[in-house]
NUTOR-748888 format. One line per 8 residues: their letters; for each residue x, y, z of C-alpha. Coordinates in Angstrom, 3 decimals, decimal comma. Each point is the difference from the previous one (the first is absolute). Layout:
<atoms>
A) X:Y:Z | ...;
</atoms>
This chain:
<atoms>
MRWNYTPV) 100,190:116,647:91,945 | 3,949:0,858:0,087 | 2,108:-0,184:-2,852 | 3,512:-1,319:0,629 | 2,858:0,470:-2,824 | 4,061:-0,136:0,669 | 1,861:1,117:-2,287 | 2,495:-2,337:-1,830;
RSESVEAL) 3,960:1,894:-0,953 | -0,636:0,781:-3,363 | 3,505:-0,884:-0,627 | -0,917:-3,644:0,444 | -2,602:0,023:-1,872 | 1,736:1,375:-3,002 | 2,745:-2,523:0,630 | -2,489:-3,252:0,138;
SRRLHTSR) -1,534:1,069:-3,149 | 3,327:0,365:-1,935 | 0,971:-3,029:0,968 | -3,483:-1,992:-0,151 | -0,661:1,683:-3,266 | -3,706:0,752:1,697 | -1,859:3,461:0,323 | 0,854:2,070:3,031;
VVAELLLR) -3,400:-1,052:1,137 | 0,597:-3,969:-0,238 | 3,292:1,030:2,233 | -1,428:1,717:2,391 | -2,389:-2,978:0,679 | 2,292:-2,468:0,426 | 2,465:2,372:2,120 | -3,468:0,186:2,276;
IGFADADD) -0,052:-3,836:0,202 | 3,636:-0,294:1,235 | 1,727:-0,301:-3,561 | 3,089:2,429:-0,084 | 2,423:-2,773:-1,563 | -0,414:-0,220:-3,605 | 0,650:-3,675:0,121 | -2,308:-0,937:2,893;
ARKFLSSE) -2,528:2,395:-2,040 | 0,361:-1,941:-3,494 | -0,049:-3,719:1,733 | -3,229:1,294:1,163 | -1,497:2,094:-2,950 | 1,440:-3,568:-2,167 | -1,626:-2,886:2,196 | 0,594:-2,705:-2,125;
LAGIGDPF) -1,380:-3,494:0,184 | 3,899:-0,922:-0,187 | 0,269:2,130:3,338 | -1,514:-3,265:2,350 | 2,991:-1,441:1,751 | 0,473:-3,586:0,813 | -2,519:-1,171:1,801 | 2,181:-2,329:2,206;
LVPNVQQA) 1,663:3,466:1,500 | -3,591:-0,248:2,258 | 0,787:-1,649:2,998 | -1,833:-3,237:0,345 | -0,904:-0,225:-3,618 | 2,311:-2,450:-0,931 | -1,327:-2,643:2,916 | -3,645:0,245:-0,570;
VERLVQAL) 0,824:-0,718:-4,063 | 1,827:-2,897:1,134 | -3,583:-0,980:2,245 | -2,070:0,698:-3,232 | 1,976:-1,808:-1,915 | -0,423:-3,168:2,376 | -4,072:0,546:0,098 | 0,345:0,187:-4,030;
KRRETVLV) 2,044:-3,126:-0,569 | -1,736:-1,994:2,657 | -3,584:1,388:-0,891 | -0,541:1,174:3,438 | -2,926:1,424:1,276 | 0,232:3,929:-0,049 | -2,346:2,503:1,940 | 0,357:3,428:-0,617;
FGDYDVDG) -1,335:2,695:2,535 | -0,393:3,613:-0,824 | -1,026:2,946:0,900 | -3,377:1,847:-0,968 | 1,235:3,216:-0,827 | 1,116:0,645:-3,481 | 3,865:-0,542:0,173 | -0,853:-3,580:2,113;
VCSTALLV) -3,387:-0,720:-2,707 | 3,083:0,822:-3,244 | 2,574:-2,082:2,043 | -2,289:-2,815:0,245 | -1,312:0,075:-3,390 | 3,706:0,583:-1,090 | 1,345:-2,970:1,631 | -2,620:-2,716:-0,755;
SILRRLGL) -0,276:1,050:-3,386 | 4,141:-0,934:-0,603 | -0,261:-3,034:2,494 | -3,029:-1,318:-1,866 | 1,978:0,323:-3,433 | 2,673:-2,128:1,578 | -2,505:-2,636:0,299 | -0,432:-0,072:3,723;
QLRYVVPL) -3,513:-0,226:1,543 | -0,507:2,147:2,859 | -2,884:1,912:1,918 | 0,265:3,775:0,976 | -2,115:1,182:2,814 | -0,592:4,082:0,395 | -0,988:0,963:4,243 | -3,727:1,230:0,444;
RIKEGYGL) 0,661:3,101:1,482 | -3,289:0,701:2,320 | 0,164:-3,419:0,780 | 3,672:-0,895:0,805 | 1,927:3,140:0,132 | 3,661:0,998:-1,688 | 2,479:-2,986:-0,704 | 0,588:-3,140:1,268;
TRIAVDRA) -2,466:0,032:2,912 | -0,387:-3,818:1,113 | -3,937:0,261:-1,263 | 1,297:0,733:-3,502 | 2,620:-2,120:0,111 | -2,515:-2,785:1,462 | -1,902:0,350:-3,566 | 2,513:0,366:-1,978;
IAGGKPDL) 1,153:-3,848:0,744 | -3,630:-1,346:0,707 | 0,401:-1,182:-3,663 | 2,889:-1,965:1,041 | 3,410:0,416:1,378 | 2,491:1,366:-2,972 | 3,908:-0,770:0,193 | 0,402:3,578:-0,343;
FIALDCGT) -1,382:2,952:1,054 | 0,527:3,241:-2,025 | -1,089:3,445:2,084 | -0,271:2,814:-1,981 | -0,083:3,691:1,259 | -0,060:-0,764:3,643 | 1,955:-2,594:2,336 | 2,807:2,127:0,809;
NSIKSVAY) -2,042:0,214:3,746 | -1,871:-3,310:0,049 | 2,693:-1,751:2,566 | -2,834:-2,238:1,427 | -1,917:-0,944:-3,398 | 3,315:-0,836:-1,653 | 1,202:-2,282:2,863 | -3,862:-1,725:-0,102;
LRKLGVDI) 1,015:-0,841:-3,655 | 3,416:-1,205:0,610 | -1,422:-2,432:3,356 | -2,048:-1,517:-3,051 | 2,932:-0,319:-2,323 | -0,877:2,357:-2,455 | 2,988:1,793:-1,710 | -0,401:4,279:-0,268;
IVVDHHRS) 1,134:1,969:-1,896 | -0,981:3,676:0,730 | 0,104:3,434:-2,815 | -0,390:2,856:1,501 | 1,029:3,640:0,886 | -1,616:0,939:3,099 | 1,757:1,048:2,888 | 1,138:-2,394:2,915;
KEELLINA) -1,416:1,159:3,130 | 1,890:-1,704:2,713 | 1,112:-4,246:-0,775 | 1,736:-0,408:-2,953 | -2,389:-3,174:-1,982 | 2,095:-3,605:-0,078 | -0,560:-3,103:-0,972 | -1,263:1,193:-3,591;
ILINPHVN) 2,037:1,692:-3,030 | -0,750:3,855:0,330 | 0,568:2,268:-3,050 | -0,792:3,179:1,640 | 2,795:2,872:-0,748 | -1,063:2,047:2,974 | 1,147:-2,852:2,445 | 2,491:-1,606:-2,173;
EAKNDHAW) 2,373:2,915:-0,712 | 2,407:-0,118:-2,649 | 3,285:2,154:-1,563 | -0,557:1,944:-2,600 | -3,787:-0,943:0,673 | -1,501:3,071:-1,767 | -1,488:-1,334:-3,276 | -2,340:-2,561:1,885;
RHLCTVGL) -0,557:1,548:3,120 | -2,886:1,820:-0,163 | -2,034:-2,518:-2,256 | -3,637:-0,459:0,864 | -0,580:-4,109:0,428 | -1,230:-0,643:-3,897 | 3,582:1,673:-1,424 | 1,564:-2,461:2,908;
VFKLLHGL) -2,030:-2,924:-1,725 | 1,055:0,850:-3,218 | 3,532:-0,469:1,543 | -0,693:-2,944:1,044 | -1,169:-1,641:-3,044 | 2,381:1,838:-1,960 | 3,067:-1,975:1,981 | -2,229:-3,389:-0,370;
LKRLRTDN) -0,010:-0,024:-3,808 | 3,481:1,285:-0,222 | 0,467:-3,491:2,040 | -2,391:-2,312:-2,246 | 1,308:1,207:-2,981 | 3,319:-1,633:1,147 | -1,844:-2,950:0,467 | -1,843:0,050:-3,598;
FSGVFDIR) -2,905:-0,341:2,034 | -3,419:-0,616:-1,437 | -2,065:2,824:-1,431 | 2,803:3,034:1,505 | 0,981:1,225:-3,056 | -3,311:0,874:-1,068 | -0,677:2,102:2,835 | 0,362:3,985:-0,619;
LKEFLGLV) 0,184:1,625:3,693 | 0,054:3,077:-1,898 | -3,900:-0,340:-0,833 | -0,695:-0,028:3,762 | 1,167:3,302:0,669 | -3,221:1,785:0,016 | -0,796:-1,810:2,780 | 3,027:1,283:1,742;
AMGTIADV) -0,789:3,285:-0,930 | -3,501:0,150:1,680 | 1,338:-1,393:3,310 | 3,365:2,474:0,088 | -2,204:2,901:-0,749 | -3,043:-0,949:2,068 | 2,568:-0,132:2,853 | 1,293:2,933:-0,517;
VPLHSESR) 3,491:-1,436:0,579 | 2,907:2,441:-1,160 | 0,167:0,017:-3,874 | 4,028:-0,194:-0,186 | 2,275:-2,507:-1,071 | -1,732:-3,050:-0,917 | -3,463:1,116:1,129 | 0,007:2,380:-2,475;
IFARYGLK) 1,536:-2,207:-2,973 | -3,344:-2,561:1,303 | -2,443:3,126:-0,415 | 1,228:1,470:-2,703 | -0,108:-2,993:-2,158 | -2,706:-1,712:1,970 | -2,529:3,008:-1,215 | 0,815:-0,412:-3,678;
ELAATSHP) -0,585:-4,119:0,213 | -3,284:1,003:1,373 | -0,992:2,245:-2,903 | 0,676:-2,658:-1,955 | -1,021:-2,893:1,531 | -2,293:-2,915:-1,592 | -0,900:-1,667:3,304 | -3,390:0,077:0,510;
GLIELMRV) -0,170:0,796:3,558 | 2,140:2,858:-0,383 | -2,275:1,066:-3,273 | -3,560:0,309:2,168 | 1,570:1,354:3,189 | 1,308:2,687:-2,349 | -3,864:0,217:-1,488 | -1,575:0,484:2,632;
SGLKRGRG) 2,349:2,800:1,603 | -0,490:2,017:-2,806 | 3,112:-0,431:-1,302 | 0,244:-0,028:-4,248 | 2,078:-2,282:-1,984 | 2,729:2,348:-1,990 | 0,103:2,600:2,926 | 2,868:-1,782:1,975;
VSSVDISF) -0,098:-0,650:3,799 | 1,203:2,469:2,851 | 1,192:-0,389:3,198 | -3,300:2,149:1,120 | -2,160:-2,536:-2,149 | 1,469:-2,445:1,862 | -0,351:2,286:4,049 | -3,618:0,997:-1,125;
RLGPRINA) -1,392:-2,583:-2,494 | 1,686:-3,249:-0,099 | 0,922:-0,172:3,555 | -3,388:1,046:1,811 | -1,807:-2,820:-1,276 | 2,454:-3,305:0,203 | 0,200:1,440:3,795 | -3,614:0,316:-0,108;
SGRLADAA) -0,588:-3,725:0,131 | 2,057:-0,512:3,059 | -1,812:2,636:1,883 | -3,177:-0,741:-0,401 | 0,142:-3,950:-0,950 | 2,605:-2,082:-1,256 | 3,118:0,980:-1,874 | -0,112:-3,610:-1,131;
ISVDLLLS) -2,411:1,706:-2,955 | 3,191:2,292:-0,739 | 2,545:-2,803:-0,453 | -2,438:-2,278:-2,179 | -0,461:2,820:-2,051 | 3,613:0,722:-0,701 | 0,689:-3,831:-0,685 | -2,673:-0,819:-2,519;
EDQVFCAQ) -0,014:-0,389:-3,338 | -4,008:-0,329:-0,439 | -1,589:3,288:-1,677 | -3,049:-0,367:1,657 | 1,130:-0,825:3,549 | 2,284:2,706:-0,106 | -3,104:2,284:-0,579 | -1,845:-1,068:2,435;
AAQRLENL) 2,538:0,203:2,121 | 1,101:3,811:-0,554 | -3,509:1,013:-0,101 | -0,161:-1,414:3,588 | 3,093:1,992:1,173 | -1,852:2,971:-1,241 | -3,064:-0,488:1,858 | 2,016:-0,397:3,051;
NRERQKIE) 2,151:2,830:-0,888 | -3,556:2,083:-0,273 | -1,274:-1,033:3,249 | 3,692:0,417:1,741 | -0,529:3,656:-1,438 | -3,148:0,619:1,924 | 1,397:-1,599:2,738 | 2,756:2,364:0,662;
CEIMDRAE) -1,827:3,042:-0,878 | -2,352:-0,975:3,011 | 2,794:-0,794:2,693 | 1,911:3,153:-1,832 | -3,134:2,642:0,733 | 0,172:-1,657:3,713 | 3,505:-0,002:0,564 | 0,366:3,502:-0,967;
KRVKQACA) -2,280:1,234:2,436 | 1,730:-1,579:2,740 | 3,065:1,369:-0,980 | -1,204:3,886:-0,040 | -1,769:-0,944:3,636 | 2,761:-2,324:2,019 | 3,278:0,920:-2,032 | 0,324:3,200:-1,722;
EAESIVLF) 2,941:0,927:2,301 | 1,645:-3,186:0,333 | 2,767:-1,407:-2,137 | -0,923:-3,096:-0,709 | -3,472:-1,560:-0,867 | -1,500:-2,884:1,475 | -3,396:-1,272:-0,321 | -1,947:-2,818:0,660;
DEAWHLGV) -3,724:-1,344:-0,612 | -1,845:-2,838:0,723 | -1,687:0,382:-3,592 | 2,971:0,539:-2,192 | 0,772:-2,614:-3,143 | 3,392:-1,946:1,160 | 0,699:0,138:-3,911 | -0,395:3,690:-0,358;
VGIVAGRL) 1,413:1,486:2,852 | 3,626:0,166:-1,613 | -1,397:2,008:-3,018 | -1,618:2,487:2,312 | 3,234:0,207:1,797 | 1,897:0,736:-3,160 | -2,464:2,666:-0,848 | 0,064:1,579:3,695;
SRKYHRPV) 3,943:0,207:0,199 | 0,087:1,709:-3,649 | -2,919:2,642:0,873 | 1,283:0,701:3,566 | 3,910:-0,629:-0,707 | 0,111:-2,212:3,470 | 0,702:-3,598:0,756 | -3,443:-1,527:0,388;
IILGNEGD) -1,665:-3,218:1,472 | -3,632:-1,158:-1,045 | -1,174:-2,867:2,085 | -2,927:-2,195:-0,305 | -1,942:-3,043:2,317 | 1,667:-3,411:0,112 | -1,365:-1,236:3,395 | 2,057:0,972:2,691;
LAKGSGRS) 2,435:1,698:-2,042 | -0,192:3,042:-2,173 | 1,622:-0,864:-3,351 | 1,092:2,384:-2,783 | 2,836:1,758:-2,044 | 2,547:2,487:0,375 | 1,152:2,503:-2,662 | 2,560:3,074:0,011;
VPGFNLVE) 1,442:2,879:-1,975 | 3,490:0,735:-0,366 | 2,438:0,561:3,257 | -1,854:-2,887:2,250 | 0,970:-3,733:-0,381 | -3,121:-1,772:1,265 | 2,196:-3,268:1,110 | 2,114:1,949:1,992;
LLVRCAPC) -3,031:1,782:1,574 | -1,920:-3,174:1,155 | 3,143:-1,702:1,203 | -0,076:2,983:2,555 | -3,956:-1,071:0,413 | 0,574:-3,821:0,325 | -1,043:-0,312:3,581 | -3,693:0,861:-1,052;
LSDWGGHP) -0,206:-2,320:-2,777 | -0,999:-3,049:-1,077 | 1,562:-0,186:-2,679 | 1,189:1,955:-3,049 | 1,936:0,358:-3,397 | 0,662:0,975:-3,102 | 2,819:3,285:-1,654 | 0,486:2,758:1,060;
MAVGVSVL) -2,628:2,040:-1,927 | -2,692:-2,798:0,544 | -0,457:-2,133:2,853 | -3,479:-2,148:1,446 | -0,072:0,095:3,647 | -2,289:-1,830:2,669 | -0,244:1,539:3,274 | -2,295:-1,243:2,719;
KTRLDDFR) -2,881:2,455:0,546 | 0,696:0,413:3,696 | 3,427:1,304:-1,204 | -1,238:2,448:-2,537 | 0,230:3,418:2,115 | 3,189:-1,415:1,149 | 1,188:-0,526:-3,945 | -1,573:3,002:-1,022;
SLFEFAVK) 2,685:1,808:2,572 | 2,874:-2,250:-0,753 | -0,587:1,072:-3,559 | -0,184:3,578:0,111 | 2,798:0,068:2,703 | 2,179:-1,992:-2,822 | -1,040:2,410:-2,548 | 0,881:3,124:1,884;
ETNGKGTV) 3,084:-1,490:1,030 | 1,166:-0,884:-3,353 | -1,007:3,788:-1,432 | 1,087:1,854:2,488 | -0,994:3,122:-1,370 | -3,983:-0,760:-0,515 | -1,639:-1,845:-3,373 | 0,985:1,956:-3,226;
DPCFDLSI) -2,223:1,898:-1,679 | -1,179:-1,548:-3,102 | 1,143:1,396:-3,138 | 1,163:-0,320:-3,727 | 3,062:-0,751:-0,153 | 0,602:1,075:-3,900 | 2,614:-1,475:-2,150 | 0,748:3,138:-1,861;
WLDLVEVH) -1,544:3,682:-1,690 | -0,712:0,549:-3,360 | -1,595:2,400:-2,188 | -3,236:-1,145:-1,918 | 1,856:0,714:-2,981 | 2,318:-2,539:0,773 | -2,420:-2,405:0,276 | -0,430:-1,903:-2,897;
ERLLTELD) -0,374:-3,928:-1,590 | 3,458:0,071:-0,714 | 0,563:0,340:3,904 | -2,248:-2,957:0,718 | 1,621:-2,086:-2,661 | 3,498:0,527:1,762 | -1,292:-0,769:3,504 | -0,795:-3,337:-1,823;
VLHPFGQG) 3,791:-0,964:1,360 | -0,739:-0,102:3,549 | -2,764:-2,177:-0,082 | -1,512:-1,925:1,625 | -1,054:2,436:2,860 | -0,148:-1,578:3,453 | 1,376:0,019:3,486 | 3,602:1,146:0,185;
NPEPLFGI) -0,679:1,851:-3,678 | -2,948:1,335:0,592 | -1,929:2,192:-2,724 | 0,732:3,538:-0,598 | -2,125:2,426:1,446 | 0,468:3,492:-1,764 | 0,076:3,492:1,199 | -1,891:1,872:-2,966;
RGVRLARS) 0,558:3,864:-0,966 | -1,367:2,358:-2,155 | -3,981:-1,409:-0,649 | -3,277:1,192:-0,490 | -2,953:-1,915:-0,191 | -1,393:1,001:-3,300 | -3,896:-0,875:1,254 | -2,020:-0,820:2,743;
PELFNEIN) 1,047:-3,532:1,229 | -2,630:-3,132:-0,936 | -1,518:-1,901:2,810 | -0,777:-3,546:-0,603 | -1,512:-2,973:2,764 | -0,230:2,865:2,132 | 3,521:0,148:1,730 | 2,129:0,020:-2,945;
FHFFAEDA) 0,764:2,966:-2,477 | 2,113:-0,036:-3,701 | 1,453:3,106:-0,795 | 2,286:1,631:-2,646 | 3,192:1,879:1,213 | 1,223:2,870:-2,599 | 3,714:0,666:-0,041 | 1,676:4,079:-0,906;
RGRLINGV) -0,050:-1,476:-3,513 | -3,174:-0,228:-0,310 | 0,161:-3,565:-0,261 | -3,293:-2,675:2,031 | 1,228:-3,375:1,777 | -2,980:-2,253:1,154 | -0,069:-0,280:3,600 | -1,979:-2,310:2,760;
AWKLAHKL) -0,335:0,612:3,864 | -1,544:-3,579:1,926 | -1,974:1,057:3,155 | 0,898:3,622:-0,302 | -3,467:0,864:-0,643 | -0,257:2,492:3,310 | 3,406:1,753:-1,111 | -0,743:1,375:-3,901;
PPVGRELE) 2,864:2,419:-1,082 | -0,753:3,431:-1,346 | -0,787:0,906:-3,303 | 2,515:2,615:-1,495 | 2,742:0,571:2,694 | 3,531:-1,010:0,293 | 0,371:-3,603:1,423 | 2,306:-2,479:1,732;
LVAQLNWN) -0,606:-3,680:-0,356 | 1,161:-3,301:1,867 | -1,151:-2,745:-2,904 | 1,790:-3,092:-2,016 | 0,121:-0,167:-3,411 | -1,301:-3,512:-1,416 | -1,464:-0,878:-3,176 | -3,756:0,381:-0,771;
YYSGRKSL) -1,851:-2,785:-2,789 | -3,012:1,134:-1,542 | -1,251:-0,463:-2,959 | 2,500:-1,912:-1,764 | 2,545:3,231:1,146 | 2,717:-0,286:2,446 | 0,660:3,300:1,405 | 1,830:2,191:2,827;
QLELHDWR) -2,211:-0,071:3,431 | 0,386:1,805:3,190 | -1,060:-1,379:2,698 | -0,778:2,528:2,972 | 1,057:-0,114:3,805 | -0,454:3,501:0,921 | 0,134:3,455:-0,921 | 0,634:3,982:1,194;
EVWARRES) -0,215:2,985:-1,420 | 3,550:1,917:-0,016 | -1,186:3,001:1,532 | -1,105:-1,857:2,896 | 2,991:-1,728:0,581 | 1,705:3,484:-0,172 | -2,081:1,074:2,302 | 0,218:-3,072:2,257;
TLRAPKSR) 3,993:0,052:-0,240 | -0,076:3,766:1,356 | -2,018:-1,065:2,893 | 0,803:-3,235:1,115 | 3,558:-1,556:0,825 | 2,004:-1,298:-2,932 | -0,438:-3,641:-0,364 | 3,264:-2,390:-0,537;
SDGHERKQ) 0,546:0,379:-4,044 | -0,222:3,644:0,601 | 2,629:0,338:2,368 | 3,242:0,145:-2,618 | -1,740:2,602:-2,178 | -0,637:1,771:3,159 | 3,710:0,309:1,646 | 0,915:1,158:-3,427;
KNLLAAMF) -2,025:2,931:0,092 | 1,479:0,812:3,216 | 3,213:-0,818:-0,731 | -0,258:3,185:-2,494 | -1,400:2,215:1,824 | 2,588:-0,115:2,813 | 2,551:0,417:-3,044 | -1,976:3,015:-1,114;
LVLLAYCL) -0,269:1,596:3,285 | 4,012:-0,606:0,611 | 0,222:1,431:-3,701 | -2,250:3,196:0,636 | 1,996:0,662:3,468 | 3,342:-0,267:-1,788 | -0,650:2,561:-2,492 | -1,475:2,395:2,260;
SAHP) 3,111:-0,175:2,170 | 2,239:0,513:-2,551 | -1,847:2,576:-2,188 | -1,883:2,030:3,046;
</atoms>
């Protein structure tokens, strides 16, 4: 795989480092994610809770708050309808928790993914209101494009609040109070523009509590909204929204709240996920441990299991529910591996030359195809749509890579689609099986036209180059100011020079290995490589690594660890650069050498002509 590194001007690094009183490494990483201005960078690094702005600046929050106040004062019946992913589950748990503390007796419903599909489908709405028509219906993480279902509810006399962050496809939602910054844009909305739904629910509740405090409403002063930031962090990080402005604040402080939580549901969820108390919780823990277990319930069973877990105060029930999520997640992993193996064979057979991947199979589980699409898009660096069977429809999910907005691509494929919706990087898709070939061709054409020059080869985009002697625990501590990592603030990927292996790598679980990297001073640093057993580095030769830096906890001790992603021998790199065209990252160096050579020839010619 290609390694790409675009240098940052050393003068800019030095200036930002000096103004912020940070190391040059931190300064370069800030510049790389777009913070050239010292004041903006300082705000990004501080990200204090006080930086959360006035909730009433968000369009329609004031209107929604007044409707909730009416429901509270009149003791109306309220139904909360949330999506089945982490964002939807956490949004539902957060809103229900606070409204119950304020005295509302409400119900909540999560759609059954396989039977009812995504969002406010008519079948899901009918099941939701079967237990009684509510006075107020609140849809979370869905509803923006549910024109017909909202009209149906309004005809029944039900008031509706929609809190969502999905893009509007065509018509604008009417007859409902819609909180969605992507639909209702506002001046200077950068602070909340990219919040996911649970972040918007937090803003709504912040406004509600402020409003109720002016009325000295019963119980309002006993509620500390900050205690629920763990739920906001989980939804924010799992939904892969940019971690800037208020999203970053929610994620940063929410991770701290998660690490210190006393809620039995969260404690049991962390226990089955293998997280040990006292070691903190990171973005990676949410993305690869907590999030998949919450999602597993919605993918294979009923996401209400996860909502029940996050709402319950019963430790015994929470332990049972968490174990059920663990079992569902293991089942999901098994199904995922089976689909992935079959899908990869199909990619090699039918999609090797294509710039997109669209695959369909009658046997593929609809709850897992989205994960497979994500794995394939990362592996092949292309937009991917994976579809399973639902009657006359091929239904599934799409995942993308930087540079390809799935919403824009699918707009151009709309004539072939029965239904679709989602984000630029993740979508749900339904297409008639008779139109599959048409859709595949149209999607491929849209991708090619967007890209123009062919699919970009997958590569490692390096954040910074370091010598191994510069890698130490103090550096890892310095990087703490950049946490949490995520969308818009990726975890740094280091190019590391001056490395030799002290001894042969040690394999474990057949596909992984441990190793010890030795720097020029003879110091050893522990390292681990996941799923790289097919590519063992040699002992005693000079190497360059692509690696991330993290803490390793073992026997009560914390130490620096390299997480290896790729390696190359230095001599091999030099040989390849002599034979192969230079990459974009080497262009500046090549130009400098050519200029020096030309200057030397001019000077030599002058000397010869002046002194024959």
